[in-house]
DRENTORKOL-3810 file (N, C-alpha, C; in nm, 4 decimals):
REM DRENTORKOL-3810
@n.u->-0.0660; n.v->-2.5385; n.w->-0.2273; ca.u->0.0454; ca.v->-2.4489; ca.w->-0.2250; c.u->0.0167; c.v->-2.3328; c.w->-0.3279
@n.u->-0.0249; n.v->-2.3740; n.w->-0.4546; ca.u->-0.0507; ca.v->-2.2762; ca.w->-0.5570; c.u->-0.1682; c.v->-2.1797; c.w->-0.5101
@n.u->-0.2673; n.v->-2.2301; n.w->-0.4344; ca.u->-0.3785; ca.v->-2.1498; ca.w->-0.3985; c.u->-0.3333; c.v->-2.0467; c.w->-0.3010
@n.u->-0.2500; n.v->-2.0767; n.w->-0.2114; ca.u->-0.1884; ca.v->-1.9895; ca.w->-0.1085; c.u->-0.1148; c.v->-1.8764; c.w->-0.1788
@n.u->-0.0286; n.v->-1.9122; n.w->-0.2788; ca.u->0.0500; ca.v->-1.8117; ca.w->-0.3465; c.u->-0.0441; c.v->-1.7214; c.w->-0.4301
@n.u->-0.1392; n.v->-1.7778; n.w->-0.4927; ca.u->-0.2337; ca.v->-1.6993; ca.w->-0.5728; c.u->-0.3182; c.v->-1.6038; c.w->-0.4842
@n.u->-0.3607; n.v->-1.6543; n.w->-0.3695; ca.u->-0.4337; ca.v->-1.5700; ca.w->-0.2768; c.u->-0.3494; c.v->-1.4557; c.w->-0.2231
@n.u->-0.2281; n.v->-1.4883; n.w->-0.1885; ca.u->-0.1333; ca.v->-1.3781; ca.w->-0.1394; c.u->-0.1103; c.v->-1.2708; c.w->-0.2454
@n.u->-0.0963; n.v->-1.3201; n.w->-0.3745; ca.u->-0.0748; ca.v->-1.2219; ca.w->-0.4793; c.u->-0.1965; c.v->-1.1328; c.w->-0.4994
@n.u->-0.3169; n.v->-1.1860; n.w->-0.4844; ca.u->-0.4377; ca.v->-1.1100; ca.w->-0.5050; c.u->-0.4494; c.v->-1.0083; c.w->-0.3857
@n.u->-0.4166; n.v->-1.0494; n.w->-0.2648; ca.u->-0.4320; ca.v->-0.9568; ca.w->-0.1516; c.u->-0.3285; c.v->-0.8423; c.w->-0.1642
@n.u->-0.2047; n.v->-0.8686; n.w->-0.2096; ca.u->-0.1015; ca.v->-0.7673; ca.w->-0.2229; c.u->-0.1463; c.v->-0.6688; c.w->-0.3329
@n.u->-0.1993; n.v->-0.7199; n.w->-0.4422; ca.u->-0.2416; ca.v->-0.6410; ca.w->-0.5509; c.u->-0.3594; c.v->-0.5456; c.w->-0.5135
@n.u->-0.4406; n.v->-0.5900; n.w->-0.4194; ca.u->-0.5574; ca.v->-0.5091; ca.w->-0.3847; c.u->-0.5278; c.v->-0.4039; c.w->-0.2828
@n.u->-0.4079; n.v->-0.4091; n.w->-0.2150; ca.u->-0.3744; ca.v->-0.3098; ca.w->-0.1179; c.u->-0.3270; c.v->-0.1818; c.w->-0.1843
@n.u->-0.3815; n.v->-0.0734; n.w->-0.1446; ca.u->-0.3503; ca.v->0.0574; ca.w->-0.2011; c.u->-0.2536; c.v->0.1244; c.w->-0.1054
@n.u->-0.1591; n.v->0.2037; n.w->-0.1613; ca.u->-0.0811; ca.v->0.2867; ca.w->-0.0730; c.u->-0.1687; c.v->0.4139; c.w->-0.0623
@n.u->-0.1905; n.v->0.4502; n.w->0.0643; ca.u->-0.2742; ca.v->0.5646; ca.w->0.0881; c.u->-0.1926; c.v->0.6839; c.w->0.1081
@n.u->-0.1740; n.v->0.7629; n.w->-0.0001; ca.u->-0.1065; ca.v->0.8876; ca.w->0.0040; c.u->-0.2028; c.v->0.9965; c.w->0.0349
@n.u->-0.1657; n.v->1.1076; n.w->0.1066; ca.u->-0.2605; ca.v->1.2107; ca.w->0.1384; c.u->-0.3036; c.v->1.2761; c.w->0.0066
@n.u->-0.4357; n.v->1.3119; n.w->0.0024; ca.u->-0.4914; ca.v->1.3816; ca.w->-0.1100; c.u->-0.4529; c.v->1.5313; c.w->-0.0986
@n.u->-0.3660; n.v->1.5751; n.w->-0.1957; ca.u->-0.3196; ca.v->1.7187; ca.w->-0.1952; c.u->-0.3541; c.v->1.7782; c.w->-0.3278
@n.u->-0.4128; n.v->1.9032; n.w->-0.3267; ca.u->-0.4243; ca.v->1.9783; ca.w->-0.4459; c.u->-0.2950; c.v->2.0562; c.w->-0.4710
@n.u->-0.2422; n.v->2.0418; n.w->-0.5900; ca.u->-0.1098; ca.v->2.1065; ca.w->-0.6262; c.u->-0.1239; c.v->2.2040; c.w->-0.7378
@n.u->-0.0731; n.v->2.3313; n.w->-0.7144; ca.u->-0.0682; ca.v->2.4212; ca.w->-0.8178; c.u->0.0778; c.v->2.4487; c.w->-0.8543
@n.u->0.1061; n.v->2.4379; n.w->-0.9798; ca.u->0.2502; ca.v->2.4649; ca.w->-1.0197; c.u->0.2529; c.v->2.6013; c.w->-1.0887
@n.u->0.3056; n.v->2.6994; n.w->-1.0063; ca.u->0.3065; ca.v->2.8375; ca.w->-1.0466; c.u->0.4038; c.v->2.8665; c.w->-1.1627
@n.u->0.5167; n.v->2.7967; n.w->-1.1634; ca.u->0.6232; ca.v->2.8145; ca.w->-1.2577; c.u->0.6611; c.v->2.9591; c.w->-1.2791
@n.u->0.6943; n.v->3.0192; n.w->-1.1572; ca.u->0.7362; ca.v->3.1605; ca.w->-1.1528; c.u->0.8935; c.v->3.1686; c.w->-1.1435
@n.u->0.9578; n.v->3.0646; n.w->-1.1854; ca.u->1.1098; ca.v->3.0759; ca.w->-1.1974; c.u->1.1841; c.v->3.0407; c.w->-1.0650
@n.u->1.1230; n.v->2.9771; n.w->-0.9655; ca.u->1.1910; ca.v->2.9478; ca.w->-0.8481; c.u->1.1609; c.v->2.8132; c.w->-0.7924
@n.u->1.2247; n.v->2.7748; n.w->-0.6859; ca.u->1.2037; ca.v->2.6437; ca.w->-0.6261; c.u->1.1310; c.v->2.6480; c.w->-0.4913
@n.u->1.0725; n.v->2.7610; n.w->-0.4617; ca.u->1.0084; ca.v->2.7843; ca.w->-0.3316; c.u->0.8648; c.v->2.7191; c.w->-0.3390
@n.u->0.8097; n.v->2.6874; n.w->-0.2220; ca.u->0.6825; ca.v->2.6249; ca.w->-0.2157; c.u->0.6047; c.v->2.6589; c.w->-0.0907
@n.u->0.4791; n.v->2.6342; n.w->-0.0851; ca.u->0.3961; ca.v->2.6552; ca.w->0.0334; c.u->0.3085; c.v->2.5390; c.w->0.0486
@n.u->0.2953; n.v->2.4788; n.w->0.1672; ca.u->0.2029; ca.v->2.3666; ca.w->0.1865; c.u->0.1041; c.v->2.4111; c.w->0.2966
@n.u->-0.0200; n.v->2.3803; n.w->0.2766; ca.u->-0.1322; ca.v->2.4277; ca.w->0.3659; c.u->-0.2078; c.v->2.3102; c.w->0.4107
@n.u->-0.2389; n.v->2.3093; n.w->0.5370; ca.u->-0.3396; ca.v->2.2103; ca.w->0.5954; c.u->-0.4488; c.v->2.3024; c.w->0.6621
@n.u->-0.5642; n.v->2.3011; n.w->0.6095; ca.u->-0.6739; ca.v->2.3794; ca.w->0.6622; c.u->-0.7782; c.v->2.3020; c.w->0.7391
@n.u->-0.8065; n.v->2.3462; n.w->0.8597; ca.u->-0.9073; ca.v->2.2688; ca.w->0.9409; c.u->-1.0033; c.v->2.3696; c.w->1.0043
@n.u->-1.1162; n.v->2.3168; n.w->1.0420; ca.u->-1.2185; ca.v->2.3993; ca.w->1.1057; c.u->-1.1955; c.v->2.4077; c.w->1.2514
@n.u->-1.2797; n.v->2.4667; n.w->1.3259; ca.u->-1.2625; ca.v->2.4901; ca.w->1.4680; c.u->-1.2579; c.v->2.3604; c.w->1.5414
@n.u->-1.3280; n.v->2.2547; n.w->1.4871; ca.u->-1.3361; ca.v->2.1185; ca.w->1.5484; c.u->-1.2182; c.v->2.0353; c.w->1.5160
@n.u->-1.1231; n.v->2.0900; n.w->1.4281; ca.u->-1.0142; ca.v->2.0153; ca.w->1.3884; c.u->-1.0251; c.v->1.9263; c.w->1.2654
@n.u->-1.1438; n.v->1.9376; n.w->1.1926; ca.u->-1.1694; ca.v->1.8500; ca.w->1.0820; c.u->-1.1183; c.v->1.9283; c.w->0.9566
@n.u->-1.0655; n.v->1.8440; n.w->0.8520; ca.u->-1.0219; ca.v->1.9056; ca.w->0.7237; c.u->-1.1291; c.v->1.9840; c.w->0.6631
@n.u->-1.0945; n.v->2.0975; n.w->0.6009; ca.u->-1.1851; ca.v->2.1773; ca.w->0.5228; c.u->-1.1689; c.v->2.1575; c.w->0.3755
@n.u->-1.2684; n.v->2.1000; n.w->0.3135; ca.u->-1.2729; ca.v->2.0820; ca.w->0.1656; c.u->-1.3012; c.v->2.2093; c.w->0.0887
@n.u->-1.2317; n.v->2.2370; n.w->-0.0162; ca.u->-1.2600; ca.v->2.3450; ca.w->-0.1070; c.u->-1.2452; c.v->2.4862; c.w->-0.0450
@n.u->-1.1540; n.v->2.4942; n.w->0.0576; ca.u->-1.1225; ca.v->2.6257; ca.w->0.1063; c.u->-1.0331; c.v->2.6945; c.w->0.0042
@n.u->-1.0473; n.v->2.8171; n.w->-0.0131; ca.u->-0.9703; ca.v->2.8996; ca.w->-0.1163; c.u->-0.8408; c.v->2.9466; c.w->-0.0481
@n.u->-0.7300; n.v->2.9256; n.w->-0.1194; ca.u->-0.5955; ca.v->2.9789; ca.w->-0.0837; c.u->-0.5561; c.v->3.0811; c.w->-0.1854
@n.u->-0.5527; n.v->3.2048; n.w->-0.1609; ca.u->-0.5203; ca.v->3.3066; ca.w->-0.2590; c.u->-0.3997; c.v->3.3869; c.w->-0.2194
@n.u->-0.3169; n.v->3.4175; n.w->-0.3187; ca.u->-0.1998; ca.v->3.5048; ca.w->-0.2858; c.u->-0.1611; c.v->3.5868; c.w->-0.4093
@n.u->-0.1189; n.v->3.7038; n.w->-0.3924; ca.u->-0.0664; ca.v->3.7971; ca.w->-0.4978; c.u->0.0870; c.v->3.7874; c.w->-0.4772
@n.u->0.1613; n.v->3.7367; n.w->-0.5737; ca.u->0.3093; ca.v->3.7377; ca.w->-0.5749; c.u->0.3620; c.v->3.8539; c.w->-0.6505
@n.u->0.4541; n.v->3.9290; n.w->-0.5877; ca.u->0.5207; ca.v->4.0371; ca.w->-0.6499; c.u->0.6672; c.v->4.0035; c.w->-0.6502
@n.u->0.7210; n.v->3.9970; n.w->-0.7707; ca.u->0.8611; ca.v->3.9508; ca.w->-0.7822; c.u->0.9261; c.v->4.0202; c.w->-0.8977
@n.u->1.0527; n.v->3.9902; n.w->-0.9205; ca.u->1.1332; ca.v->4.0581; ca.w->-1.0248; c.u->1.1882; c.v->4.1905; c.w->-0.9754
@n.u->1.2521; n.v->4.2598; n.w->-1.0602; ca.u->1.3137; ca.v->4.3902; ca.w->-1.0211; c.u->1.2097; c.v->4.4803; c.w->-0.9642
@n.u->1.2286; n.v->4.5293; n.w->-0.8490; ca.u->1.1388; ca.v->4.6222; ca.w->-0.7713; c.u->0.9939; c.v->4.5695; c.w->-0.7649
@n.u->0.9778; n.v->4.4423; n.w->-0.7800; ca.u->0.8445; ca.v->4.3896; ca.w->-0.7619; c.u->0.7466; c.v->4.4172; c.w->-0.8755
@n.u->0.8019; n.v->4.4477; n.w->-0.9900; ca.u->0.7121; ca.v->4.4945; ca.w->-1.0996; c.u->0.6337; c.v->4.3743; c.w->-1.1583
@n.u->0.6814; n.v->4.2481; n.w->-1.1498; ca.u->0.6069; ca.v->4.1393; ca.w->-1.2028; c.u->0.5063; c.v->4.1015; c.w->-1.0844
@n.u->0.3886; n.v->4.0644; n.w->-1.1368; ca.u->0.2881; ca.v->4.0203; ca.w->-1.0360; c.u->0.2100; c.v->3.9021; c.w->-1.0937
@n.u->0.1629; n.v->3.8185; n.w->-1.0003; ca.u->0.0820; ca.v->3.7028; ca.w->-1.0371; c.u->-0.0165; c.v->3.6801; c.w->-0.9229
@n.u->-0.1399; n.v->3.6694; n.w->-0.9554; ca.u->-0.2451; ca.v->3.6256; ca.w->-0.8650; c.u->-0.2662; c.v->3.4774; c.w->-0.8744
@n.u->-0.2479; n.v->3.3994; n.w->-0.7644; ca.u->-0.2598; ca.v->3.2599; ca.w->-0.7609; c.u->-0.3755; c.v->3.2191; c.w->-0.6627
@n.u->-0.4441; n.v->3.1134; n.w->-0.7039; ca.u->-0.5537; ca.v->3.0585; ca.w->-0.6141; c.u->-0.5698; c.v->2.9168; c.w->-0.6325
@n.u->-0.5736; n.v->2.8477; n.w->-0.5263; ca.u->-0.5880; ca.v->2.7044; ca.w->-0.5267; c.u->-0.6867; c.v->2.6606; c.w->-0.4193
@n.u->-0.7699; n.v->2.5565; n.w->-0.4408; ca.u->-0.8618; ca.v->2.5061; ca.w->-0.3343; c.u->-0.8044; c.v->2.3915; c.w->-0.2646
@n.u->-0.8488; n.v->2.3649; n.w->-0.1473; ca.u->-0.7992; ca.v->2.2512; ca.w->-0.0755; c.u->-0.8637; c.v->2.1192; c.w->-0.1101
@n.u->-0.7976; n.v->2.0089; n.w->-0.0888; ca.u->-0.8494; ca.v->1.8830; ca.w->-0.1190; c.u->-0.9521; c.v->1.8302; c.w->-0.0113
@n.u->-0.9919; n.v->1.7105; n.w->-0.0189; ca.u->-1.0858; ca.v->1.6502; ca.w->0.0693; c.u->-1.0197; c.v->1.6299; c.w->0.2054
@n.u->-0.8864; n.v->1.6258; n.w->0.2080; ca.u->-0.8087; ca.v->1.6168; ca.w->0.3285; c.u->-0.7682; c.v->1.7582; c.w->0.3867
@n.u->-0.8192; n.v->1.8673; n.w->0.3236; ca.u->-0.7906; ca.v->2.0010; ca.w->0.3642; c.u->-0.6500; c.v->2.0440; c.w->0.3311
@n.u->-0.5887; n.v->1.9782; n.w->0.2291; ca.u->-0.4491; ca.v->2.0171; ca.w->0.1964; c.u->-0.4394; c.v->2.0766; c.w->0.0537
@n.u->-0.3363; n.v->2.1684; n.w->0.0444; ca.u->-0.3062; ca.v->2.2313; ca.w->-0.0767; c.u->-0.1571; c.v->2.2667; c.w->-0.0793
@n.u->-0.0997; n.v->2.2747; n.w->-0.2049; ca.u->0.0376; ca.v->2.3117; ca.w->-0.2148; c.u->0.0549; c.v->2.4029; c.w->-0.3392
@n.u->0.1428; n.v->2.4950; n.w->-0.3270; ca.u->0.1763; ca.v->2.5829; ca.w->-0.4332; c.u->0.3308; c.v->2.5646; c.w->-0.4617
@n.u->0.3637; n.v->2.5272; n.w->-0.5761; ca.u->0.5051; ca.v->2.5013; ca.w->-0.6124; c.u->0.5489; c.v->2.6002; c.w->-0.7138
@n.u->0.6818; n.v->2.6111; n.w->-0.7309; ca.u->0.7391; ca.v->2.7014; ca.w->-0.8291; c.u->0.7301; c.v->2.8461; c.w->-0.7950
@n.u->0.7304; n.v->2.8845; n.w->-0.6660; ca.u->0.7296; ca.v->3.0263; ca.w->-0.6293; c.u->0.8704; c.v->3.0812; c.w->-0.6530
@n.u->0.8834; n.v->3.2123; n.w->-0.6844; ca.u->1.0114; ca.v->3.2708; ca.w->-0.7036; c.u->1.0948; c.v->3.2624; c.w->-0.5783
@n.u->1.2369; n.v->3.2499; n.w->-0.5946; ca.u->1.3259; ca.v->3.2505; ca.w->-0.4895; c.u->1.3414; c.v->3.3886; c.w->-0.4251
@n.u->1.3191; n.v->3.4866; n.w->-0.5007; ca.u->1.3259; ca.v->3.6270; ca.w->-0.4554; c.u->1.1919; c.v->3.6947; c.w->-0.4861
@n.u->1.1202; n.v->3.7308; n.w->-0.3833; ca.u->0.9907; ca.v->3.7977; ca.w->-0.3992; c.u->0.9614; c.v->3.8775; c.w->-0.2666
@n.u->0.8710; n.v->3.9733; n.w->-0.2783; ca.u->0.8299; ca.v->4.0488; ca.w->-0.1646; c.u->0.7463; c.v->3.9492; c.w->-0.0727
@n.u->0.7444; n.v->3.9727; n.w->0.0587; ca.u->0.6684; ca.v->3.8822; ca.w->0.1433; c.u->0.5271; c.v->3.8679; c.w->0.0867
@n.u->0.4740; n.v->3.7456; n.w->0.0972; ca.u->0.3475; ca.v->3.7134; ca.w->0.0432; c.u->0.2479; c.v->3.6886; c.w->0.1563
@n.u->0.1314; n.v->3.7420; n.w->0.1455; ca.u->0.0193; ca.v->3.7183; ca.w->0.2399; c.u->-0.0830; c.v->3.6324; c.w->0.1704
@n.u->-0.1024; n.v->3.5121; n.w->0.2328; ca.u->-0.2065; ca.v->3.4234; ca.w->0.1761; c.u->-0.3359; c.v->3.4403; c.w->0.2432
@n.u->-0.4439; n.v->3.4641; n.w->0.1668; ca.u->-0.5797; ca.v->3.4759; ca.w->0.2188; c.u->-0.6476; c.v->3.3368; c.w->0.2144
@n.u->-0.6843; n.v->3.2787; n.w->0.3194; ca.u->-0.7433; ca.v->3.1424; ca.w->0.3290; c.u->-0.8864; c.v->3.1628; c.w->0.3716
@n.u->-0.9824; n.v->3.1187; n.w->0.2934; ca.u->-1.1211; ca.v->3.1359; ca.w->0.3269; c.u->-1.2097; c.v->3.0259; c.w->0.2837
@n.u->-1.3253; n.v->3.0134; n.w->0.3526; ca.u->-1.4295; ca.v->2.9212; ca.w->0.3153; c.u->-1.5574; c.v->2.9758; c.w->0.3733
@n.u->-1.6564; n.v->3.0082; n.w->0.2902; ca.u->-1.7818; ca.v->3.0660; ca.w->0.3331; c.u->-1.7490; c.v->3.2028; c.w->0.4075
@n.u->-1.7935; n.v->3.2181; n.w->0.5278; ca.u->-1.7735; ca.v->3.3479; ca.w->0.6018; c.u->-1.6491; c.v->3.3439; c.w->0.6923
@n.u->-1.5690; n.v->3.2249; n.w->0.6839; ca.u->-1.4550; ca.v->3.2178; ca.w->0.7722; c.u->-1.3319; c.v->3.2458; c.w->0.6914
@n.u->-1.2369; n.v->3.3228; n.w->0.7473; ca.u->-1.1107; ca.v->3.3435; ca.w->0.6805; c.u->-0.9961; c.v->3.3731; c.w->0.7713
@n.u->-0.8743; n.v->3.3592; n.w->0.7285; ca.u->-0.7570; ca.v->3.3953; ca.w->0.8031; c.u->-0.6536; c.v->3.4225; c.w->0.7071
@n.u->-0.5313; n.v->3.4751; n.w->0.7539; ca.u->-0.4222; ca.v->3.5152; ca.w->0.6720; c.u->-0.2946; c.v->3.4494; c.w->0.7338
@n.u->-0.1852; n.v->3.4133; n.w->0.6508; ca.u->-0.0643; ca.v->3.3748; ca.w->0.6896; c.u->0.0338; c.v->3.4380; c.w->0.5943
@n.u->0.1553; n.v->3.4661; n.w->0.6371; ca.u->0.2518; ca.v->3.5321; ca.w->0.5561; c.u->0.3776; c.v->3.4442; c.w->0.5368
@n.u->0.4363; n.v->3.4537; n.w->0.4209; ca.u->0.5608; ca.v->3.3796; ca.w->0.3868; c.u->0.6612; c.v->3.4863; c.w->0.3279
@n.u->0.7833; n.v->3.4842; n.w->0.3853; ca.u->0.8933; ca.v->3.5628; ca.w->0.3245; c.u->0.9858; c.v->3.4611; c.w->0.2692
@n.u->0.9955; n.v->3.4501; n.w->0.1388; ca.u->1.0844; ca.v->3.3444; ca.w->0.0765; c.u->1.2293; c.v->3.3600; c.w->0.1110
@n.u->1.2712; n.v->3.4840; n.w->0.1460; ca.u->1.4151; ca.v->3.5111; ca.w->0.1835; c.u->1.4388; c.v->3.4400; c.w->0.3171
@n.u->1.3401; n.v->3.4236; n.w->0.4021; ca.u->1.3592; ca.v->3.3554; ca.w->0.5336; c.u->1.3261; c.v->3.2040; c.w->0.5255
@n.u->1.2212; n.v->3.1708; n.w->0.4562; ca.u->1.1623; ca.v->3.0382; ca.w->0.4473; c.u->1.1171; c.v->3.0047; c.w->0.3063
@n.u->1.1989; n.v->2.9378; n.w->0.2274; ca.u->1.1616; ca.v->2.9037; ca.w->0.0925; c.u->1.0561; c.v->2.8036; c.w->0.0832
@n.u->1.0607; n.v->2.7058; n.w->0.1724; ca.u->0.9640; ca.v->2.5945; ca.w->0.1772; c.u->0.8863; c.v->2.6040; c.w->0.2986
@n.u->0.7705; n.v->2.6660; n.w->0.2947; ca.u->0.6890; ca.v->2.6907; ca.w->0.4193; c.u->0.5759; c.v->2.5915; c.w->0.4271
@n.u->0.5463; n.v->2.5598; n.w->0.5542; ca.u->0.4276; ca.v->2.4788; ca.w->0.5865; c.u->0.3388; c.v->2.5507; c.w->0.6861
@n.u->0.2104; n.v->2.5507; n.w->0.6475; ca.u->0.1148; ca.v->2.6219; ca.w->0.7354; c.u->0.0036; c.v->2.5318; c.w->0.7860
@n.u->-0.0232; n.v->2.5263; n.w->0.9121; ca.u->-0.1372; ca.v->2.4567; ca.w->0.9659; c.u->-0.2342; c.v->2.5677; c.w->1.0043
@n.u->-0.3511; n.v->2.5761; n.w->0.9328; ca.u->-0.4411; ca.v->2.6863; ca.w->0.9541; c.u->-0.5743; c.v->2.6353; c.w->1.0040
@n.u->-0.6274; n.v->2.7140; n.w->1.1047; ca.u->-0.7651; ca.v->2.6852; ca.w->1.1479; c.u->-0.8593; c.v->2.7967; c.w->1.1164
@n.u->-0.9586; n.v->2.7714; n.w->1.0462; ca.u->-1.0662; ca.v->2.8655; ca.w->1.0073; c.u->-1.1627; c.v->2.8778; c.w->1.1270
@n.u->-1.1880; n.v->3.0024; n.w->1.1695; ca.u->-1.2800; ca.v->3.0196; ca.w->1.2731; c.u->-1.3905; c.v->3.1228; c.w->1.2322
END
């Protein structure tokens, strides 16, 4: 009986919870908005180390600016948190090698955006 309990305890301890691998950038620009990216290639496979770049213009008349860049994880995922609640529409440039694409987020319409991107 003791062997069964000990074996069960060892098996439970060895099991990992598999959470998706996500690279997170905390922008801390005074807001609660965020952007989640999943980047794949033309074959539908995750793209590792794709660059996600954006210039954020916020504050009165958009005078404050911040350039942000984050790379994707091995699962092709990246997240930017702490974006301002009020900002001009942001265009994200997503690239890897010679492939690139763009997506746009307007935080006044969608504060928490999710983008599934295919690089071609």
